[in-house]
N, C-alpha and C positions, 0 to 999 in steps of 0.2 A: 943210288939205292938200287940194289939187284932184286929184280923179280924173277922166280923160278916157275917154269912150266915143265911140266913132265911128260914125254912123249911114252904113251902106255906101249905101243907096237912094239917100238925099238928100245924100251925101256932107258931112254936118255932123257937127260935134263938140259932144257934150252935157258940159257941165263940172258935176260933182257936188261940192258943197263939204262935206267931213267936218270936223266940229270935235271936236278932243279934249274928252273929260269928264274933269274932275279928280274922281276917286274918293275921299272922305276915309275913313280906317279909324276907326270910331266907338270913343268910350272904352268903350262898353259890349262892343264885340267884343274889343278890346284886354284888358279884364279877363278875359274868358272864355279867350281864348288863352294869356294870361300865367299864369293860375290852372291850367290844364290842364298847361301845360307845367312848372311848379314841381312840381306833383304827380307827372309822369313822370320829371323829373329825380331827385326823392328815390327813386322806386321803382327806377331804374336805378342809382342808388349801392348800393343792397343787393345787386346782381348781382354774380357773382364774376369779374370781368373779369381777364383779366391784366394785371399792372402792368408799364405800359411802361418800358423803360429810361430814355427821356429824361425822365420824371417826375423822377427825382433830380437831374438836370442842370437843369430849369426851376426848381427850387426855390432856386438861388441868384440868380434873377433877379425874384422875386415882390415883393420890397421896393423896387425902384427905379421910377422914375417912367414909364419907356417902355412903350408898348403892346407885347405879346406876340403875335407873328403865327404861327400853326402851319399849316405848308403841307405838302404831299404827295401823291402819287397818290391818285386818287378810291377811296374803301373801304379806306384803309389804316389807319384807326382814329383820325382827327383827332379826331372829336366825343368818342371814348370817352376820348382823353386829357384832353379838356378837362373831362369829368366827374370824371375821377381828381384832376385839380387842385383842382376844386371841392370833393371828398370829403375830401382831405388837408390842405387849406391855408386852407379857406375856410367860414365859417358864414353870413356875411350877403353877400347878392350878387344881383345882377340876372342872370338868364339868359333869352335870346331865340334861339328858333330860327327864322331866317327862312324856313326850307324849307315851313313850315306853308302849306298851299294858301290857307288865309284870309287870309295876309299878301301875296298875289300883288298887290294893289293898293298895298301900301305904298310912300310915297314919302319923300323927304327931309324935306318939311315935316311929317311925322307924328312925327317923332323926339321933338321936345318934348312931345307929347301922350303918346307912349310913356313919357317920363320921369316925368311927372306921375301916370301911372297906376302905375308901379312905385313910386313914393313912398306913393300911397294904399294900395296892397296890402300893401306889404312894409316899409314906413318907409325912412328916408332912409339912402342907401349911396353909396358911391364906387368900387363895382366891378362893371363889365359883362362879362359872356361873351355875346358874339354869334357866334352859329353860322350859318355859310353865309349871310354878311353879303352877299356879293357879288350877291345878287338885287335889292338896294336900290341904284339908280343914284345916285351922289353920297354914299354914306354916309361917305366919308373926310373931308369938310369936317364934317360934325357931329361925328365922333370927334375931329377936330383941334380943334375949339372946346372940347369937354369937357375934352379932355387938358390945355389950358391952365388949366382950373379945376381940376386936380388930380384927375381922375378915372382909373382905372386900367382899361385893356382887355386882355382876351384875346380873339382873334378867330381863326377859323377858316374856310374857304371853299373849294369845289371849284374846280378849276382853270379854270372856263368864264370868270371875269373877274378872279379873283384871284389873279394870277400874279407869280412873284418878281420879274421886271424891272421891273414896273409900281409896286411896292409903294415904290421909293425916291422917285417923284414923288407918291405919294398920301399918305405920312407922312414927309415928309424930318426924318431926324433925329429921330423921335419912336417909333420901333418897332425892336423886335429880332426877327428871323425865325428859326424853327426848323423844319426839315423833319425829318418822320418817315417810315419805310419800312414795308412790311409786316414781319411779325415776323421778328426775328433768330431763330437757332437756339436761344439761351437762351430768347426767349419762346415760341418753338414746343414746347419740352419742359414749360415752366410750363403751357401750355394742355393739356397731356396729365398734368398733375399728377406730373410727374417731379420728385422732389425731389433737386435736385443740390447736392452740396457737394465739396470739391476731392478727397476721398479717392475718390470714385467712380470716377475715371479708371484706378484702379490695382486696382479689385475686377473680377474677371473678369466675373460676371453683370452688374454695373452698366455694364461697357464695351460688352458685347454689346446689352444695351437701349438704350443711347445711340447705338449703331452701327445700331440696327434704325430707330430714329427718324430718324437723320440721311439714310437711304436714302430714307425717305418725305417728309423736307423737301426734298431736291433734286427729287423730282419733282411734290410738291404745291405747293411755295412757300410764301409765309408770310402770304398774305390771310386774315384772321381768319374771314370768314363761308364761305369755301371750305373751310377748315381745319374748321370747325364742322359743315357739312352734307355733306361730302364729294360735292361736285357740280361737275363741271368746266365745266358751263353756265354757272355764276355767272361765273367767270372769263371766259367768253366773252362774257356780257353786260356785264361791266365794259370789256372792250375795245370793244365798241360804243358803250357810253355815252360813253367818254373820245373817241371820235372823232367822235361825233354832237353831244354837248353841249358839251364842253370845246374841241373845234376847229371844226368845220363850221359850227355856229350862231354861235360867237364869231367867227370870221373871215370868215364868208359865202362859203365854201369850195363851189364848184358842183361841181367834179369830186370826190365823196365816193368814188368806186371807185378811183381814181388815189392819193387819200391812203390810203386802207386798205391798197391793194397794198404800198404804202411801208412801211407801219407793220408789216405783216405779215412784210414781208421782213427788216425790222430785228429783230424779236423772234425770228425763226426761225434767224437767222445771228448770234446773239449771240456774241461774242467775236472776230468777224473784223475783219480789216482791210479798209477800203473807202476809195473817194474819192467826191466828187460826180459825177464824169463815169462812174464804173462804175456807180454807183446809178442814173444816168439811162439807162445802157445796159441795166440788167437791168429797168427798168419801163417803163411807157407815158409816162411824163413825159419830156417833149422838152427842157425847158428846166432848165437847171443852176440858175439864179437860183431856180426853183420847187422843185427839189431842197433847196436851201439853206434855202429859207423853210420848206418843211413839215418838215425834220428840226428845224428851230428850234422848231416849233410842238410837235413829239413831244417835245422835250426840255423845254421849259418845262411840259408837262403832266405832266411825270415818268413818261411812259411808257417812255422809254429815256433813256441817257446815252452821251456820246462820251468817248473817252481819247485826248489827243494824244500825238504822237511826243515824245520827250524830247530837246530841244535848248536851250541858254542863248539862243539865236538866235530869234527870234519867227517871222522870215521862214521860217528852215529848218523850223521846227515847222509852220507853216501850208503849206509846200510838199509836205509828206510826206502819206501816208495816215494816216487816224485808225482807230481801234477803236470799234465799237459794241456795246452791252450792253443787254439788257433790265433793266427794273427787278426783274422777278421770274421764277424759273425756271418756276413753275406757270404763271403768265400766258404765256409762251412756249410752253409745251406744249399749253395750251388752244388757242391761236391756230393751231398747226400741226397740231392734232387728233391727236397723237401724242407719245409721249415721243421725244426726239432720242437717237438712238443713239451720238451722240458725247458720252460723260459727260464726256470731258476738258473740253469747252467749257463744258458745265452748272458743272463744278467752277470753272472760271476766272472765270463769271460770277457765281458764288456769292461767290467772293472780291472781285471788283470791287464789289459791292454792299455787302460788309461794309465795305470801304475807305472807300466813300461814306458809310456809316452811322456810320462812326468820324471822319469829318470829316478824312480825309486828303487831302494833294494828291499826285496820282501820275499817272505817265505811262507809256508802254511805251518800250522802248529798241530798236533795229535798227541793224545796219551793213551796209555795202555787200555783205557776202559773205550777207545775209538771215539772219544768226545774231539770234536774237530774245530778249528779256528781258520777261515778261509784264507786270510792274509795278517802276516806278522810284518809291520814297516821297521825297519831298522836303520838307524844313523851312526855310523861309526860303531861303537860299542853298546848304544843304548837302544831298547826298544821304544819308539815313539808312537807307535799306534796298533791297535788291534781291530781288524774289519772281520764282520760277518756280512754275507749278502744273503737276503731273504727275501724271496718274492712275495710269500705268504705268511707275512709275520703276525697276522691277525688269528692265525690258526694257534688254538691254545696249546698243545702239545709241541708243536714247532717253535713258538716262541719259548716255552719253557726250555726245550733242548738247546736252542741257540744261546739264550742268556747262560744257561748253566756251564756251557762250554766257555764262554767269553769271560765269565767270572774266574773260572779255574785257570784259564790261560793268563789273564791278568793278574792272579795271585802269584802264579808260578814266574812269571818273567817280569814282574814288578813294574806293570805298567797299568795305568788308570785312564787313559785315553782311549774309550771304548767305543767304537761306532757301528751300529746295523744299518746297512744299505737296504732299503726297502723299494716296493713298489710305490705306494701310497703313503704310508704312515710318516709323520714328521712330528718328533715329540722328544722330550727328556724324561727319563725315569731315575730315581734313586732306588738302587737295589743292594742291601747289604752294603751301604755307605759308598757304593760305587756309582758314579752318574754314567748312565748309558744315553747315547744320543743316537736318534732315529732320522735317517735323511732319505728322502726318496732318490732312486738314481740318477735320473734326469737332472735333479737340482745338484746333485754331487758333482755329476759331469761338467756342470756349468759354474761351479765353485773355482775360487783363486786356487793356484797350485800351492 
């Protein structure tokens, strides 16, 4: 590569030739790193981490050939889930964490040497656990070649380079992707050693404790380290890291301030309807195309997600506003530096996150009279359930409005499975020959999927 320095006084250009140096990672260094990481892995497996709900789901895919890709927002627990897979299902394996600074110069050509060292230290094996592998450019080519020789891979990575839309081209037909989120409410209770069984929800003292933890969950969210250390600064640092490392550095974004401004607006307005033009008007970003691009980046990094308007017509769907949701209520509160007074929006956000966690396909519904239903759950071509989220359902006008919208949507979409998620109310009502079920949010979160 040639660098140019201009000599102003002589009006001459001086060319400096810089030659890239190929640094090889030595066998001895690899031995040192792998031995240390193996010991650290064994030590971590003895710690009492909360068992992730996704672990049971992953068990079904351990014996198939496809590589397992674990993605999710930064610091939601991807690496810990990998350790739990090792602890529960594997005795013989190779584990490499590429986030080790001593592997900063690790290149594609070093993989063969790495494999040789693995055999030398731990014997022959066919299972690799590769943590933060996105730090190695071209890693997928080596994985693809080894895959053809019947090696099994478990791979995690931060979203700086390992993003869901890219995986299809990196490992076409050779991988299954699983997304994990910050703690669910069930996992949150496990963290506090709350032993939950089905009868607890009927016991007054247990119910009181569950509701106390639920109030905390709404405010703090589900990021494990933040829950453990009770420091909002951790979430603020996560936000900065996602913006800088996962987006700015990856996409070479020059105007960091505008990207951060948009991200902060999205997180602090979780649950609201918006459009690209509206977001352009609310920020200093003048181009709609830039807004579209930045929102795509934020969604790919799992910082937020959008929910479209329900219509069988894709054209109508795209022509209508969409809803935006934060990936975590605690993160949204940390970014806004205060807990939102709009508890209803927080409740709606928690429901949206849980629906994503449960792998549901969902939309929102709205008619020309601006009557709205929060969530339309769809399976294949059938509408399975309509959900309203209402914090204060005891208010007469609010209840009347929510039920009216739910009944209209139910009639239009031919769905009789109607649910209102509330703060306290638990009941069933028959209105105009339609049964409407009321369930408190904390109880819905603890229900079976």
